[in-house]
N, C-alpha and C positions, 0 to 999 in steps of 0.2 A: 801784040801790035804796039806801035808807037806812033802817035799822031799829035799834032798841035791844033787846037781849036781856040782861036783868039789868043789870049794870054795863058792858056792852060795846056800843059803837056800831059797827055794821057798815055799811060803805059799799061799794057795788058800782059799778064804772066799766067802760065798754066801750072797749077799745083798738082795736076794729074789726079790719080785715084786717092780715095781716102783709106786705102789699105796698102800694106807693104807689098812689094813685088813678090816676096816670099810667101805671102798668104796662099794657102792651098786653093782658094777660090779661083785664082788666076792661072793655075796649072802651068806656071813657069813662062807665061806668054807676055808678061809686062816687063818694061825696063824704065820705070818712072824715075828711079834714082839717078841714072845717067842723064836722062832727059832734063830733070830739074837742074843738075849741075851745068849742062850745056847752056841753059838759059842765062847763067851768070855772064858768060862771055858776050852773048847777044845783048844783055842788059847794059853792060859797060859800053859796048859799041854805040847803041842807040842813044845813050845819055850824052855822048859826045857830039851827036848830030847838032848842027848849028841851031835849027829851029827848036829842038828839044832843050839844049843847053841854055839857050837865052830866054826861055819861057819863065815868067815870074812865078808861076805855080806849077807844081808837079804832083799829079795824083796817079796812083797805081791801083790796078784792079786785079783780083784773082778770086777764084771760087772759094777755096778753103781758107779760113782765117789764118793770119800769121801770128796771132797772139791770143792767149786766153789766160786770165788770172786764176781760174778755177783749178786747183791742184788735182782734181779728179778727172779733168778733161784730157782724154788720150791725145798725146802730142803727135801721133802718126809715125813714130819711129820705134815702136815697141816690137822687138823681135822675140821669137821667130814668126809668130802669126797674129800680131796685134793684140795679144791677150796678156793682161797683167792685173792682178787683184787691186792695184792702186787706182785703176781707172774704171769708170762706169760703163764704157763702151768698148767694143772690140773693133773699132774703126776710128780714124782720126777725127777729132772734134776741131783740132787746129793743126797746123803743119809746121812743127818746130824745124824740120830740116830746111824747108824753104825760107823760113824766117832767118835761120843762121846763114844760109847762102845769099839771099837777096837783101836782107835787112841792112847789113853794113854798106852795101852798094847804094841802096836807096837813101840811107842816112847821109852818106858822103855827098850825094847829089842834091840834098836839101828837100827830099820828098816831104810834103806836109801832111798827106793823107793817103791811107790805103783803104779801099772799099772792097769788102768781101761779102760772102753769102754763106751757104752750106748749112749753117746752124738753124736757120729759119726763126731766130729769135733776135729781135732788134736790140742793139746796144752800141754804145760809143765808149771807147777807151781813149782818154786823153794821153798826150805825150807824157812819158814818165821814164826816169832813169836814163839809160842809154838808148831807149827807143824814142827817137825824135819825131816820129810821125804819129798823128792821130790814127785811130783804127775804128772804122765804122762797119758794123755787120748789119746788113739789110734784113728786114723781117720777111717771113715767108707767107704762104697763102692761107694760114689759119684765120678764120673769121670768128673765133670764139672770144668774146670780150672778157671771159673769166680767166683766160690764160695770159698771165702777165708777159708782156714783151712779144707775144705771138700775134702779130698783125702784119698784113702786107704793107710794104713801104714803096714810095717813089722818092728817089734821091735826086735832087736838082742842084746844080752848081752854077754860080754866076759871079762874074767879076764886076764890081762897081766900087767907086770911091777907093780905088787901089787896095781892095781886099777881096779875097775869094770867100764868098758866102755859100755855104752848103746847107740846103734846107731839106729836112726829112719830113715827108708827108705821111701821115697815118691814114691809110686808105679805109680802114675800118670806121674811124670816126669822121673822116673828111677834114681833119684839122692838121695844122703843122705840129709835128711831134717835137722837133728840135731844130735849132739853127746854130751853125758853127761858123766862125770866121777865121781866116788864115791870112797872115801878112805875107808879102812876097818873100820868096826863099832867099836865103843868104848864100852866095856862091863865092 
């Protein structure tokens, strides 16, 4: 999806499954690779739409994260069947293919933030290097306070005083977990 709400353009992308199309579990029925690639053309088109292009803030959403700093996190492109001794899981913890396809397009458009889920562990990755967008992973349904980062979140965005303020609420404690601010994008 691509919508504008006030000063914020919101883009929704579909990372598809957390396993390769070649994984035997899918019995040859999935075509996620081509689907992900097709979204590049769609993304480029919607970013040109007047209401999206002129929005001071650009936030994208997808299910599987587009970044993970953990070198043991499976990047979702491990052939032939998602298994490699370097990684802890035999499914995508993050989606390197989507990051490589969509990241440069979102960078060029001035995207300030990408909000994802999938891992069920809250974290925020600030802009770094050639990744010009912040990356927010929402927490999941776990209500055990002993598990660090594992708590449900509500993520709220508001534009005031010419800044986008994103507030992350920790539902387990009932308190604000974090607040991030973003200046208008440069185009």
